[in-house]
C-alpha positions as CSV (number, residue, x, y, z in Angstrom):
1,M,12.3,-7.6,5.5
2,T,9.9,-4.7,5.0
3,T,8.8,-2.9,8.2
4,Y,6.1,-0.4,8.6
5,S,6.2,2.6,10.9
6,A,2.9,3.7,12.6
7,V,2.4,7.1,14.2
8,I,0.2,6.9,17.3
9,T,-0.7,10.6,17.1
10,T,-2.1,10.4,13.5
11,G,-3.3,6.8,13.3
12,I,-1.4,6.3,10.0
13,Y,1.2,3.7,9.1
14,C,3.9,4.2,6.4
15,R,6.4,2.2,4.4
16,P,10.2,2.8,4.7
17,G,11.3,5.9,3.0
18,C,8.1,7.9,3.4
19,G,8.6,11.6,3.4
20,A,6.6,12.1,6.6
21,K,8.9,12.9,9.6
22,P,7.0,12.2,12.8
23,L,8.8,12.4,16.2
24,P,10.5,9.1,17.0
25,R,8.7,8.8,20.3
26,N,5.4,8.6,18.5
27,N,6.4,5.7,16.3
28,I,5.5,2.0,16.6
29,T,7.0,-0.5,14.2
30,F,5.2,-3.4,12.6
31,E,6.6,-6.2,10.4
32,H,3.4,-6.6,8.4
33,A,0.8,-4.2,7.1
34,A,-2.0,-6.5,8.4
35,A,-0.6,-6.1,11.9
36,A,-0.7,-2.3,11.6
37,E,-4.3,-2.5,10.4
38,A,-5.3,-4.9,13.1
39,A,-3.9,-2.4,15.6
40,G,-6.2,0.3,14.1
41,F,-3.8,2.2,11.9
42,R,-4.7,3.2,8.3
43,A,-2.4,3.3,5.2
44,C,-0.5,6.5,4.4
45,L,-1.9,8.3,1.3
46,R,1.6,9.6,0.4
47,C,3.7,6.5,0.4
48,R,0.9,4.0,-0.2
49,P,2.3,0.9,1.6
50,Y,-0.3,-1.4,0.0
51,R,1.8,-1.1,-3.3
52,V,4.9,-2.7,-1.7
53,A,3.4,-5.0,0.9
54,G,6.0,-7.8,1.1
55,P,5.6,-11.5,1.9
56,V,5.3,-12.9,5.3
57,G,8.6,-13.3,7.0
58,S,10.1,-16.8,6.9
59,D,11.4,-16.5,10.4
60,A,7.9,-17.4,11.6
61,P,7.5,-21.0,12.8
62,E,7.0,-23.6,10.0
63,L,3.3,-24.2,11.0
64,V,2.6,-20.5,10.7
65,C,4.3,-20.3,7.3
66,R,2.3,-23.3,6.2
67,A,-1.0,-21.8,7.3
68,V,-0.1,-18.5,5.5
69,Q,0.5,-20.5,2.3
70,L,-3.0,-22.0,2.7
71,I,-4.5,-18.6,3.2
72,I,-2.8,-17.3,0.1
73,G,-4.3,-20.3,-1.7
74,G,-7.8,-19.2,-0.7
75,A,-8.4,-21.3,2.5
76,L,-10.3,-18.4,4.1
77,D,-12.2,-17.3,1.0
78,H,-15.8,-18.1,0.2
79,G,-16.8,-19.3,3.6
80,G,-13.5,-20.8,4.8
81,T,-13.0,-20.6,8.5
82,E,-10.1,-20.3,10.9
83,T,-11.3,-23.6,12.5
84,A,-11.0,-25.5,9.2
85,L,-7.6,-23.9,8.5
86,A,-6.3,-24.9,11.9
87,E,-7.5,-28.5,11.3
88,R,-5.5,-28.6,8.1
89,V,-2.2,-27.8,10.0
90,G,-3.1,-30.0,13.0
91,L,-3.8,-27.3,15.5
92,S,-6.7,-25.9,17.4
93,S,-8.1,-22.7,16.1
94,R,-7.3,-21.0,19.4
95,H,-3.7,-22.1,19.3
96,L,-3.3,-21.1,15.6
97,R,-4.8,-17.7,16.3
98,R,-2.4,-17.2,19.2
99,L,0.6,-18.1,17.0
100,F,-0.5,-15.7,14.3
101,L,-0.9,-12.9,16.8
102,R,2.5,-13.6,18.4
103,H,4.5,-13.9,15.2
104,L,2.6,-11.8,12.6
105,G,0.6,-9.4,14.8
106,A,-2.7,-10.3,13.1
107,S,-5.1,-13.2,13.2
108,P,-5.6,-15.5,10.1
109,D,-8.8,-13.7,9.3
110,Q,-7.2,-10.3,9.6
111,L,-4.3,-11.3,7.4
112,A,-6.7,-12.6,4.7
113,R,-8.8,-9.5,4.9
114,S,-5.7,-7.2,4.6
115,R,-4.4,-9.2,1.6
116,R,-7.8,-8.9,-0.3
117,A,-8.1,-5.2,0.5
118,H,-4.5,-4.5,-0.6
119,F,-4.9,-6.4,-3.8
120,A,-8.2,-4.6,-4.6
121,R,-6.5,-1.3,-4.0
122,R,-3.8,-2.2,-6.5
123,L,-6.4,-3.2,-9.1
124,L,-8.2,0.1,-8.6
125,D,-4.9,1.9,-9.2
126,D,-3.4,-0.2,-12.0
127,S,-6.4,-1.4,-14.0
128,D,-9.6,-0.1,-15.6
129,L,-11.7,-3.0,-14.2
130,T,-15.1,-2.0,-12.9
131,V,-15.6,-1.8,-9.2
132,L,-17.7,-4.9,-9.3
133,D,-15.1,-6.8,-11.2
134,V,-12.4,-5.6,-8.8
135,A,-14.5,-6.9,-5.9
136,F,-14.8,-10.5,-7.2
137,A,-11.3,-10.5,-8.7
138,S,-10.0,-9.8,-5.2
139,G,-11.8,-12.7,-3.6
140,F,-14.7,-10.8,-1.9
141,G,-18.0,-12.7,-1.6
142,S,-20.2,-9.7,-2.3
143,L,-20.1,-6.0,-3.2
144,R,-21.4,-5.1,0.2
145,Q,-18.5,-7.0,1.9
146,F,-16.0,-5.3,-0.5
147,N,-17.3,-1.8,0.2
148,R,-17.3,-2.4,4.0
149,T,-13.8,-3.8,4.1
150,M,-12.3,-1.0,1.9
151,R,-13.9,1.7,4.1
152,E,-12.5,-0.1,7.2
153,V,-9.0,-0.5,5.8
154,F,-8.6,2.7,3.7
155,R,-11.3,5.0,5.2
156,A,-12.8,5.5,1.7
157,S,-15.2,3.8,-0.7
158,P,-13.8,1.9,-3.7
159,T,-15.2,4.6,-6.1
160,D,-13.4,7.4,-4.1
161,L,-10.1,5.3,-4.1
162,R,-10.4,4.9,-7.9
163,D,-10.8,8.7,-8.3
164,R,-7.6,9.2,-6.2
165,R,-5.3,7.2,-8.4
166,R,-2.3,8.9,-9.9
167,R,-1.8,9.3,-13.6
168,A,1.3,7.1,-13.6
169,D,-0.5,4.3,-11.8
170,R,-2.6,3.0,-14.6
171,L,-0.9,0.3,-16.6
172,V,-1.6,-0.2,-20.3
173,A,-0.7,-3.5,-21.9
174,D,-0.8,-4.7,-25.5
175,G,-3.4,-7.3,-24.7
176,G,-4.3,-8.8,-21.3
177,L,-4.4,-7.2,-17.9
178,A,-1.2,-5.7,-16.6
179,L,-0.3,-5.8,-12.9
180,R,2.7,-5.1,-10.7
181,L,4.3,-7.8,-8.7
182,P,6.2,-6.0,-6.0
183,F,9.5,-7.4,-4.7
184,L,11.9,-6.7,-1.9
185,P,15.1,-4.7,-2.6
186,G,17.8,-6.8,-4.4
187,Y,15.5,-9.4,-5.9
188,D,17.5,-11.4,-8.5
189,W,15.3,-11.8,-11.6
190,P,18.0,-13.2,-13.9
191,A,18.9,-15.9,-11.4
192,M,15.3,-16.8,-11.0
193,L,14.9,-17.2,-14.8
194,D,17.9,-19.5,-14.8
195,L,16.4,-21.6,-12.0
196,L,13.0,-21.8,-13.7
197,A,14.5,-22.7,-17.0
198,G,16.0,-25.9,-15.5
199,W,12.6,-27.2,-14.5
200,A,10.4,-25.7,-17.3
201,I,7.7,-28.1,-18.6
202,P,7.9,-28.1,-22.5
203,G,4.7,-26.8,-24.1
204,V,3.5,-25.4,-20.7
205,E,6.3,-23.1,-19.7
206,S,8.9,-21.1,-21.7
207,I,11.6,-18.4,-21.0
208,E,12.5,-16.0,-23.8
209,D,13.9,-12.4,-23.8
210,S,13.8,-12.1,-20.0
211,T,10.2,-13.1,-19.9
212,Y,8.7,-16.2,-18.2
213,R,5.5,-17.4,-19.9
214,R,3.1,-20.3,-19.0
215,T,-0.3,-21.6,-19.7
216,I,-2.9,-22.1,-16.9
217,T,-6.4,-23.3,-16.7
218,I,-9.2,-21.2,-15.1
219,H,-12.6,-22.8,-14.7
220,D,-11.7,-25.3,-17.5
221,A,-10.7,-22.5,-19.9
222,P,-7.1,-21.8,-21.0
223,G,-5.2,-18.7,-19.9
224,L,-1.7,-17.2,-20.4
225,L,0.6,-15.5,-17.9
226,E,3.7,-13.5,-18.8
227,I,6.1,-12.1,-16.3
228,S,8.9,-9.7,-17.2
229,P,11.0,-6.9,-15.7
230,G,8.9,-4.0,-14.7
231,G,10.8,-1.5,-12.5
232,T,13.2,-1.1,-9.6
233,D,10.7,-2.5,-7.1
234,H,8.4,-4.8,-9.2
235,L,8.0,-7.3,-12.0
236,L,5.3,-6.8,-14.6
237,L,2.6,-9.5,-14.9
238,R,0.4,-9.6,-18.0
239,A,-2.6,-12.0,-17.5
240,H,-4.7,-13.2,-20.4
241,L,-7.6,-14.8,-18.8
242,P,-11.2,-15.9,-19.6
243,Y,-12.6,-14.6,-16.3
244,W,-11.5,-12.1,-13.7
245,E,-13.2,-13.8,-10.7
246,D,-10.6,-14.7,-8.0
247,L,-7.9,-13.0,-10.0
248,I,-6.1,-12.6,-6.6
249,H,-5.2,-16.3,-6.6
250,V,-3.9,-16.2,-10.1
251,V,-1.6,-13.3,-9.2
252,D,-0.6,-15.1,-6.0
253,G,0.2,-18.2,-8.1
254,A,2.3,-16.1,-10.4
255,A,4.2,-14.5,-7.5
256,R,4.7,-17.9,-5.9
257,I,6.3,-19.3,-9.1
258,V,8.9,-16.6,-9.2
259,G,9.7,-16.7,-5.4
260,L,7.9,-13.5,-4.3
261,D,5.7,-15.2,-1.8
262,A,8.3,-15.5,1.0
263,D,10.8,-13.3,2.6
264,H,14.2,-15.1,2.8
265,S,16.1,-12.4,4.6
266,A,16.2,-14.3,7.9
267,G,17.5,-17.5,6.2
268,A,20.1,-15.5,4.3
269,A,21.3,-13.9,7.5
270,A,21.5,-17.4,9.2
271,L,23.5,-18.9,6.3
272,L,26.0,-16.1,6.0
273,G,28.4,-17.7,8.4
274,D,28.4,-21.1,6.7
275,P,31.8,-21.8,5.0
276,V,30.1,-23.4,1.9
277,V,26.9,-21.5,1.4
278,G,27.9,-18.2,3.1
279,P,30.0,-17.0,0.1
280,L,27.2,-17.8,-2.3
281,V,24.7,-15.8,-0.2
282,R,27.1,-12.8,-0.2
283,A,27.5,-13.1,-3.9
284,R,23.7,-13.3,-4.7
285,P,21.9,-11.9,-1.6
286,G,18.6,-11.4,-3.6
287,L,18.2,-15.1,-4.6
288,S,14.7,-16.5,-3.9
289,V,13.5,-20.0,-3.8
290,P,11.3,-20.8,-6.9
291,G,7.8,-22.1,-6.4
292,A,5.2,-23.9,-8.6
293,W,1.8,-23.2,-10.0
294,S,0.3,-26.3,-8.4
295,G,1.3,-29.2,-6.2
296,Y,0.0,-31.8,-8.7
297,E,1.9,-30.2,-11.6
298,V,5.3,-30.2,-9.8
299,A,4.6,-33.7,-8.4
300,M,4.1,-35.0,-12.0
301,R,7.2,-33.1,-13.2
302,V,9.3,-34.8,-10.5
303,M,7.7,-38.3,-10.9
304,L,7.8,-38.4,-14.7
305,G,11.1,-36.5,-15.3
306,D,11.6,-35.9,-19.0
307,D,8.5,-38.0,-19.9
308,V,6.4,-35.1,-18.6
309,A,6.5,-33.5,-22.1
310,E,4.8,-36.6,-23.6
311,F,2.3,-36.7,-20.7
312,V,1.3,-33.1,-21.5
313,K,0.9,-33.8,-25.2
314,V,-1.3,-36.8,-24.6
315,H,-3.4,-35.6,-21.7
316,G,-3.2,-31.8,-21.8
317,S,-5.6,-29.5,-23.6
318,P,-4.2,-27.9,-26.8
319,A,-3.7,-24.1,-26.6
320,P,-2.9,-23.0,-30.1
321,G,-1.5,-19.6,-31.2
322,L,0.5,-18.8,-28.2
323,P,4.1,-17.4,-28.2
324,G,7.3,-19.0,-26.9
325,G,6.5,-22.6,-28.0
326,L,3.5,-22.9,-25.6
327,T,1.1,-25.5,-27.0
328,H,-0.9,-27.1,-24.1
329,T,-2.3,-26.5,-20.7
330,F,-1.2,-29.0,-18.0
331,P,-3.6,-31.9,-17.5
332,P,-6.1,-31.7,-14.5
333,P,-5.1,-33.5,-11.3
334,E,-6.0,-37.1,-10.7
335,G,-5.6,-39.6,-7.9
336,E,-3.7,-39.0,-4.6
337,L,-1.2,-36.7,-6.2
338,G,-4.0,-34.4,-7.0
339,A,-4.4,-33.6,-3.3
340,V,-0.9,-32.2,-3.0
341,D,-1.0,-28.6,-1.9
342,H,1.4,-25.9,-0.8
343,G,1.1,-26.9,2.8
344,S,2.6,-30.3,2.2
345,T,5.7,-31.4,4.1
346,V,8.4,-33.8,3.1
347,D,7.1,-36.5,5.5
348,E,3.5,-36.2,4.1
349,L,4.7,-36.5,0.5
350,A,7.0,-39.4,1.3
351,A,4.1,-41.3,2.7
352,L,2.3,-41.2,-0.6
353,P,2.5,-44.5,-2.6
354,G,5.3,-44.6,-5.1
355,V,7.0,-41.4,-3.9
356,S,10.6,-41.8,-2.6
357,L,12.2,-39.6,0.0
358,A,14.3,-37.9,-2.6
359,Q,11.3,-37.2,-4.8
360,A,9.4,-35.9,-1.7
361,N,12.2,-33.4,-1.1
362,Q,12.1,-32.2,-4.7
363,I,8.4,-31.7,-4.6
364,A,8.3,-30.1,-1.2
365,Y,11.1,-27.7,-2.3
366,R,9.0,-26.3,-5.1
367,L,6.0,-26.1,-2.8
368,G,7.6,-23.7,-0.3
369,C,8.8,-26.1,2.4
370,R,11.9,-24.4,3.8
371,T,13.4,-27.5,5.2
372,A,13.2,-29.5,1.9
373,F,16.6,-30.3,0.3
374,P,16.3,-31.5,-3.4
375,L,20.0,-32.3,-3.8
376,D,22.1,-35.3,-2.8
377,G,24.0,-35.2,0.4
378,A,23.6,-34.2,4.0
379,S,21.8,-30.9,4.8
380,A,21.2,-30.9,8.5
381,R,23.9,-28.2,8.9
382,W,21.6,-25.7,7.2
383,H,18.5,-26.5,9.2
384,P,15.9,-24.9,9.0
385,W,16.9,-23.2,5.8
386,Q,17.8,-26.2,3.6
387,A,15.6,-25.0,0.7
388,L,17.4,-21.6,0.5
389,A,20.8,-23.3,0.8
390,A,19.9,-25.7,-2.0
391,T,18.8,-22.8,-4.2
392,H,22.2,-21.1,-3.8
393,L,24.0,-24.4,-4.5
394,I,21.9,-25.0,-7.6
395,S,22.4,-21.5,-8.9
396,A,26.1,-21.6,-8.4
397,G,26.8,-25.0,-10.1
398,P,25.5,-27.6,-12.5
399,R,21.9,-28.7,-11.8
400,S,21.2,-32.1,-10.4
């Protein structure tokens, strides 16, 4: 888990490994950048913690993790409120806020604000998008709101921040927009590719030369995402999109697919002593649980099995001229399965007509439910880390 050190005498917080050497008695530790910012600290200009901000720790309660996933999906963007978010997870807004402050050190609104600001700062560094494009790509409702937030978080205007970027920051791609997807130390990209290959939807997803590719639909227009190795602390995402508005959610979706949206360190530590899974965790400590682009897509993949390829051909939109055998975008959601989101639990999914308990576990597993177990057999021994245990079992042996 990434931790951040804040110095009370300077009002600055740093990521691990920063060259600054403050006196230990002046340090305060935060698990999340948003918590440090909520406490009034600003990001260090030397180590730039916004470039490595990790996912929210999975040792938080399930309801908190579920609410975080909804925030990542945009629940607090464009007028969304903490009250509406709390209703979606079955809590009062006051109780949800109390849980966030206790386990994350920041309220839901503060977490959402920090995520938007950090993403915008990365765009200002990595890309040549205009300041206006960066604002709307990062989920801000107006340029005024964007400017105010960036000044509050980084103590500088977006234009000043763009002027400060380092020569090596700017990413140049052969087509598309290139962005870094930061990961925690030890992340296992080859293992993730193997896992994704087992569930890839023909025509929509492909894996070739250490690169994962997939089609997506943005505002009824096709797009293409390519994820490949980038560096010692990040993957490289190339996004070919018709619009940049709300790009933050496209990047979040890409990170979710390859398991970068959650910190599994607490689960890995808990499973180390298990006689079955423990040796697998020691062998591949950087294994992450794969996610999915959308709840509807993974639900149809599970319900239709191999017939999903024909479903895509018949109901999907053609996307000609793409590499890796990609031919279509996935059909738009319909019916009750169209309401499946990344906050869904096994019980909620099993209550849908025509969805068995086994299928509910398979769907919930790809949607980030850490207690879902998509394999046959008992799994109570690994509670509440069944999804991570299953990932190690799948990676170590024949897929079910």
